[in-house]
C-alpha positions as CSV (number, residue, x, y, z in Angstrom):
1,X,107.0,119.9,103.1
2,X,108.4,123.3,102.0
3,X,105.5,125.7,101.0
4,X,106.0,129.0,99.2
5,X,103.5,131.8,99.6
6,X,103.6,134.5,96.9
7,X,101.1,137.4,97.2
8,X,100.4,140.4,95.0
9,X,97.8,142.1,92.9
10,X,98.8,140.2,89.8
11,X,97.1,142.9,87.8
12,X,97.9,141.3,85.4
13,X,100.2,138.4,86.1
14,X,103.2,138.6,83.9
15,X,106.3,136.6,83.0
16,X,108.3,138.3,85.8
17,X,105.9,137.0,88.4
18,X,106.1,133.5,87.1
19,X,109.9,133.7,86.7
20,X,110.1,134.8,90.4
21,X,108.0,131.8,91.5
22,X,109.8,129.2,89.5
23,X,113.2,130.6,90.4
24,X,112.4,130.4,94.1
25,X,111.0,126.9,93.7
26,X,114.3,125.7,92.2
27,X,116.8,127.7,94.2
28,X,115.1,127.2,97.6
29,X,113.8,123.7,97.1
30,X,110.1,124.5,97.5
31,X,107.6,121.7,96.9
32,X,104.7,123.9,96.1
33,X,104.0,127.6,95.7
34,X,100.7,129.2,96.2
35,X,100.1,132.5,94.3
36,X,97.7,134.6,96.4
37,X,96.0,137.5,94.6
38,X,95.1,140.4,96.9
39,X,91.7,142.0,97.1
40,X,92.7,145.2,98.7
41,X,96.3,146.3,98.8
42,X,97.3,148.7,101.6
43,X,99.5,150.5,99.1
44,X,97.2,150.9,96.1
45,X,93.8,152.0,95.1
46,X,91.2,149.3,94.4
47,X,90.1,151.3,91.3
48,X,93.2,150.0,89.5
49,X,92.3,146.4,89.8
50,X,90.7,144.1,87.2
51,X,87.8,142.1,88.7
52,X,88.8,139.4,91.2
53,X,87.5,136.6,89.0
54,X,89.5,137.8,86.0
55,X,92.7,138.1,88.0
56,X,92.2,134.6,89.4
57,X,91.5,133.1,85.9
58,X,94.6,134.8,84.5
59,X,96.7,133.4,87.3
60,X,95.4,129.9,86.7
61,X,96.2,130.1,83.0
62,X,99.7,131.3,83.8
63,X,100.3,128.6,86.4
64,X,99.7,125.8,83.9
65,X,103.4,126.0,83.1
66,X,104.3,124.0,86.3
67,X,102.6,121.6,88.6
68,X,104.3,123.3,91.5
69,X,102.3,126.4,91.0
70,X,98.8,126.7,92.5
71,X,96.4,129.6,93.1
72,X,94.8,130.4,96.4
73,X,91.8,132.7,96.7
74,X,92.2,133.1,100.5
75,X,92.7,136.9,100.4
76,X,90.0,137.5,97.9
77,X,87.4,135.9,100.2
78,X,88.3,138.2,103.1
79,X,86.9,141.7,103.4
80,X,89.8,143.1,105.3
81,X,93.0,144.6,103.9
82,X,95.4,142.0,102.5
83,X,98.2,142.3,105.1
84,X,100.7,139.5,104.6
85,X,100.8,138.5,108.3
86,X,97.1,137.4,108.0
87,X,98.0,135.2,105.0
88,X,101.0,133.7,106.8
89,X,98.8,132.9,109.8
90,X,96.3,131.2,107.5
91,X,98.9,129.0,105.8
92,X,100.5,128.1,109.2
93,X,97.1,126.9,110.3
94,X,96.5,125.0,107.1
95,X,100.1,123.5,107.1
96,X,101.1,123.3,110.8
97,X,104.1,121.1,110.1
98,X,105.4,122.7,106.9
99,X,108.3,125.1,106.4
100,X,106.8,128.3,105.1
101,X,108.6,130.6,102.7
102,X,107.2,134.1,101.8
103,X,108.2,135.2,98.3
104,X,108.7,138.8,97.6
105,X,110.4,140.9,95.0
106,X,113.4,143.1,95.7
107,X,111.4,146.3,95.9
108,X,109.3,144.8,98.8
109,X,112.4,143.9,100.9
110,X,113.6,147.5,100.9
111,X,110.4,148.5,102.8
112,X,109.9,145.3,104.7
113,X,110.5,146.8,108.2
114,X,107.5,149.0,107.6
115,X,105.1,146.0,107.0
116,X,102.4,145.3,109.5
117,X,103.7,142.8,112.1
118,X,106.8,142.1,110.0
119,X,108.6,140.4,112.9
120,X,105.8,138.0,113.4
121,X,106.0,137.2,109.6
122,X,109.7,136.4,110.0
123,X,109.1,134.2,113.0
124,X,106.6,132.1,111.0
125,X,108.1,132.1,107.5
126,X,111.5,132.5,105.8
127,X,111.6,135.5,103.5
128,X,112.7,134.6,100.0
129,X,113.8,137.6,98.0
130,X,114.1,137.4,94.2
131,X,115.5,140.4,92.4
132,X,113.3,142.4,90.0
133,X,116.1,144.8,88.9
134,X,119.5,143.9,87.6
135,X,122.5,145.0,89.7
136,X,120.7,145.3,93.1
137,X,122.0,142.2,94.8
138,X,124.6,143.9,97.0
139,X,122.0,146.5,98.2
140,X,119.6,143.6,99.0
141,X,122.2,141.7,101.0
142,X,123.1,144.9,103.0
143,X,119.5,145.6,103.8
144,X,118.8,142.0,104.8
145,X,121.8,142.3,107.2
146,X,120.4,145.5,108.7
147,X,117.1,143.7,109.6
148,X,119.3,141.5,111.8
149,X,117.3,138.3,111.2
150,X,120.1,135.8,110.4
151,X,118.9,132.9,108.3
152,X,115.4,134.1,108.0
153,X,116.0,136.1,104.8
154,X,117.3,134.4,101.7
155,X,118.4,136.3,98.6
156,X,118.3,134.7,95.2
157,X,121.2,135.2,92.9
158,X,119.2,134.5,89.7
159,X,118.9,137.2,87.0
160,X,115.5,138.8,87.0
161,X,112.9,139.1,84.2
162,X,112.1,142.8,84.2
163,X,108.4,143.5,83.7
164,X,105.8,145.9,85.2
165,X,102.1,145.3,85.5
166,X,101.6,149.1,85.5
167,X,103.5,149.5,82.2
168,X,101.7,146.5,80.7
169,X,98.3,148.1,81.5
170,X,99.5,151.4,79.9
171,X,100.5,149.5,76.8
172,X,97.1,147.7,76.6
173,X,95.3,151.0,77.1
174,X,97.2,152.6,74.2
175,X,96.7,149.5,71.9
176,X,100.4,148.9,71.9
177,X,101.9,145.4,71.7
178,X,102.1,143.8,75.2
179,X,102.2,140.1,74.3
180,X,105.9,139.6,75.0
181,X,105.4,140.2,78.7
182,X,102.7,137.7,79.3
183,X,101.8,134.0,78.9
184,X,100.0,133.6,75.5
185,X,96.9,132.3,77.3
186,X,96.8,135.4,79.5
187,X,97.2,137.6,76.4
188,X,94.2,135.8,74.8
189,X,92.2,136.1,77.9
190,X,92.8,139.9,78.3
191,X,91.9,140.4,74.6
192,X,88.8,138.3,74.9
193,X,87.6,140.0,78.1
194,X,88.6,143.6,77.0
195,X,90.5,144.1,80.3
196,X,92.4,147.3,81.0
197,X,90.8,149.0,78.0
198,X,91.1,152.8,77.9
199,X,88.0,154.7,79.1
200,X,87.0,158.3,79.4
201,X,89.1,160.6,77.2
202,X,89.3,158.4,74.2
203,X,85.9,159.1,72.8
204,X,84.6,157.6,69.6
205,X,85.7,159.7,66.6
206,X,83.3,158.2,64.1
207,X,79.9,159.9,63.8
208,X,77.1,157.2,63.7
209,X,74.5,159.6,62.4
210,X,76.6,160.3,59.4
211,X,77.0,156.6,58.7
212,X,73.3,156.1,59.1
213,X,72.8,158.4,56.1
214,X,75.2,156.3,54.1
215,X,73.6,153.0,55.1
216,X,70.1,154.3,54.3
217,X,71.2,155.2,50.8
218,X,73.1,152.0,50.1
219,X,71.1,149.3,51.8
220,X,67.6,147.9,51.3
221,X,65.0,149.0,53.9
222,X,65.1,145.5,55.5
223,X,68.9,145.5,55.8
224,X,69.0,149.0,57.1
225,X,66.5,148.1,59.8
226,X,68.5,145.1,60.7
227,X,71.6,147.3,61.1
228,X,69.8,149.6,63.4
229,X,68.5,146.7,65.5
230,X,72.0,145.1,65.8
231,X,73.5,148.5,66.8
232,X,70.8,148.9,69.5
233,X,71.4,145.3,70.8
234,X,75.1,145.9,70.8
235,X,74.7,149.0,72.9
236,X,72.6,147.1,75.5
237,X,75.1,144.2,75.6
238,X,77.9,146.7,76.1
239,X,76.2,148.3,79.0
240,X,75.6,144.9,80.5
241,X,79.3,143.8,80.1
242,X,81.1,147.1,80.8
243,X,82.1,147.8,77.2
244,X,82.0,151.2,75.6
245,X,78.4,151.5,74.5
246,X,79.1,154.1,71.7
247,X,81.8,152.0,70.3
248,X,79.6,148.9,70.3
249,X,76.7,150.8,68.7
250,X,79.0,152.0,65.9
251,X,80.5,148.6,65.2
252,X,77.0,147.0,65.2
253,X,75.7,149.7,62.9
254,X,78.3,149.2,60.2
255,X,78.7,145.4,60.5
256,X,76.7,144.7,57.3
257,X,77.8,147.7,55.4
258,X,78.9,145.7,52.4
259,X,76.2,143.0,52.6
260,X,74.4,144.0,49.4
261,X,77.3,144.9,47.2
262,X,77.6,143.1,43.8
263,X,79.9,140.1,43.8
264,X,82.6,141.8,41.8
265,X,82.8,144.7,44.2
266,X,82.8,142.4,47.2
267,X,85.6,140.4,45.8
268,X,87.7,143.5,45.1
269,X,87.5,144.5,48.8
270,X,88.3,141.0,49.9
271,X,91.3,140.8,47.6
272,X,92.8,144.0,48.8
273,X,92.1,143.6,52.5
274,X,95.0,143.4,55.0
275,X,93.3,140.6,57.0
276,X,94.3,136.9,56.9
277,X,91.5,135.0,55.1
278,X,91.2,131.2,55.0
279,X,90.4,129.1,52.0
280,X,86.9,128.2,53.2
281,X,86.0,131.9,53.5
282,X,87.2,132.6,50.0
283,X,85.1,129.7,48.7
284,X,81.9,130.8,50.5
285,X,80.3,133.9,49.0
286,X,78.0,134.6,51.9
287,X,81.1,135.3,54.1
288,X,82.7,137.9,51.9
289,X,80.7,140.8,53.2
290,X,82.3,140.7,56.6
291,X,85.8,140.8,55.3
292,X,84.9,143.4,52.7
293,X,83.1,145.5,55.4
294,X,86.2,145.7,57.6
295,X,88.3,146.6,54.6
296,X,85.7,149.2,53.5
297,X,85.3,151.1,56.8
298,X,89.1,151.2,57.1
299,X,89.9,152.5,53.6
300,X,86.7,154.6,52.9
301,X,85.8,155.9,56.4
302,X,89.3,155.9,57.9
303,X,88.4,153.7,60.9
304,X,91.6,152.7,62.6
305,X,90.3,151.1,65.8
306,X,91.4,147.4,65.5
307,X,88.7,146.3,67.9
308,X,86.0,147.7,65.6
309,X,87.7,146.4,62.5
310,X,87.9,142.9,64.0
311,X,84.3,143.1,65.2
312,X,83.1,143.6,61.6
313,X,85.6,141.2,60.2
314,X,84.7,138.3,62.4
315,X,81.0,138.9,63.0
316,X,79.9,136.0,60.8
317,X,82.7,133.4,61.4
318,X,84.0,134.2,64.9
319,X,87.4,133.0,66.1
320,X,89.3,131.9,69.2
321,X,90.1,134.6,71.8
322,X,87.6,137.2,70.6
323,X,87.6,140.5,72.4
324,X,84.6,141.5,74.4
325,X,83.5,143.9,71.7
326,X,83.9,141.2,69.0
327,X,81.7,138.9,71.2
328,X,79.1,141.6,71.6
329,X,78.8,142.3,67.9
330,X,78.8,138.6,67.1
331,X,75.9,138.0,69.5
332,X,74.2,141.3,68.8
333,X,73.8,140.2,65.1
334,X,72.4,136.9,66.2
335,X,69.8,138.1,68.7
336,X,68.7,141.5,67.3
337,X,65.0,142.3,67.5
338,X,64.3,141.3,63.9
339,X,65.7,137.8,64.3
340,X,63.0,135.1,64.5
341,X,64.7,131.7,64.1
342,X,63.9,128.8,66.4
343,X,65.4,129.2,69.9
344,X,66.2,132.9,69.4
345,X,64.5,133.7,72.7
346,X,66.7,131.2,74.5
347,X,69.8,132.7,72.8
348,X,68.7,136.2,73.9
349,X,68.3,135.2,77.5
350,X,71.6,133.3,77.6
351,X,73.5,136.3,76.1
352,X,72.6,138.4,79.1
353,X,73.5,135.7,81.6
354,X,76.9,134.5,80.4
355,X,78.9,135.6,77.4
356,X,81.0,132.5,77.5
357,X,78.0,130.1,77.4
358,X,76.3,132.3,74.8
359,X,79.3,132.2,72.5
360,X,79.7,128.4,72.8
361,X,76.0,128.1,72.0
362,X,76.3,130.5,69.0
363,X,79.3,128.6,67.6
364,X,77.4,125.3,68.0
365,X,74.4,126.8,66.2
366,X,76.6,128.2,63.4
367,X,78.5,125.0,62.8
368,X,75.3,122.9,62.8
369,X,73.7,125.3,60.3
370,X,76.7,125.1,57.9
371,X,77.0,121.3,58.1
372,X,73.2,121.0,57.5
373,X,73.5,123.0,54.3
374,X,76.6,121.1,53.2
375,X,78.9,124.1,53.5
376,X,82.5,124.5,54.6
377,X,83.3,125.3,58.2
378,X,86.1,128.0,58.2
379,X,89.2,127.2,60.3
380,X,88.7,130.2,62.5
381,X,85.1,129.0,63.3
382,X,86.3,125.6,64.3
383,X,89.1,127.1,66.4
384,X,86.5,129.4,68.1
385,X,84.3,126.5,68.9
386,X,87.2,124.6,70.5
387,X,88.3,127.7,72.4
388,X,84.9,128.3,74.0
389,X,84.4,124.6,74.7
390,X,87.7,124.5,76.6
391,X,86.9,127.7,78.4
392,X,83.5,126.3,79.4
393,X,85.0,123.1,80.7
394,X,87.7,124.9,82.7
395,X,85.0,127.1,84.3
396,X,83.0,124.0,85.3
397,X,86.2,122.3,86.6
398,X,87.2,125.4,88.6
399,X,83.8,125.6,90.1
400,X,84.0,121.9,91.2
401,X,87.6,122.1,92.3
402,X,88.3,125.4,94.0
403,X,91.8,126.4,94.9
404,X,93.1,126.5,98.5
405,X,90.8,128.8,100.5
């Protein structure tokens, strides 16, 4: 059996990583490739890393493209620095009779003689080098020759897919489009989890105290009190799940800003909104205020943050692949201090244990409530329920069937 080992931070895993793995599998005749996310790279700060569990989940989503790709959590479960020689030793122990191939990008080959115990690595595994930059094949071949390990270094001649995790993280932080670099399921996961979001200097520019004055003047006392309770709950959830608490507070505060507008004014905001609205929402008056609210705060208050706008827009119906802030506002509205429906205490407890499980429970509750009243279930709600159901199943499955350790 020919086993490939492909290590890296995968922070996040992008199309270039998957291209490298599949190219090596085809060109070098590999039967299986294990992608091994590192816990501590000897070359990079741990502060740059997304949580281990998130990087593993993104890898598993990206590896669905081929049954030759698998994820190993070996390095994550060791406290020491992720030197490749330790990983090669582990796979040699696990596959004593297999041919081992260590996959690296071209940038790694150029510094390979500085790796810890690099000669031992070459004695146990064949080095497979796949270019990450166009036009560097001649340089790679020259360098492989200088190492003097004939037959132990293979150079792929395939064209690379150029992508950089660092640049992708920068694009995410700036709210720029990054979807073309990643598998669509990974894009959805990053959005849902709020990974790589900008922190620190990008403070909230919308004054909540100013908006409280507006809300107090335009909402009933009961609705105003609900808005304050939801904002407070969103802040607590944000602190629990590492989201910006000020941003969450603001989104929760304004989520019902159009709740008590007359029908004609609501419809006007819905008609001129820039969001996609499904037929079921247009036919259900009780859902208009969320669409109108997102349109209102954008046009009247100048709110441009798409995460806040989406949190208001989808706080009643939900959708598949919600961002972490969207999830927080959706749940904050459902479990605020003024809510007293049956099982609300259970929902509150679940919301602080697992966002995924709480979201699935919330979608189930919402759909049952709509069906019981003879209403229409919006397409985005059905998609949201299916999304979190699949996510829950996959989490249970991954817990039962762990990757190679």
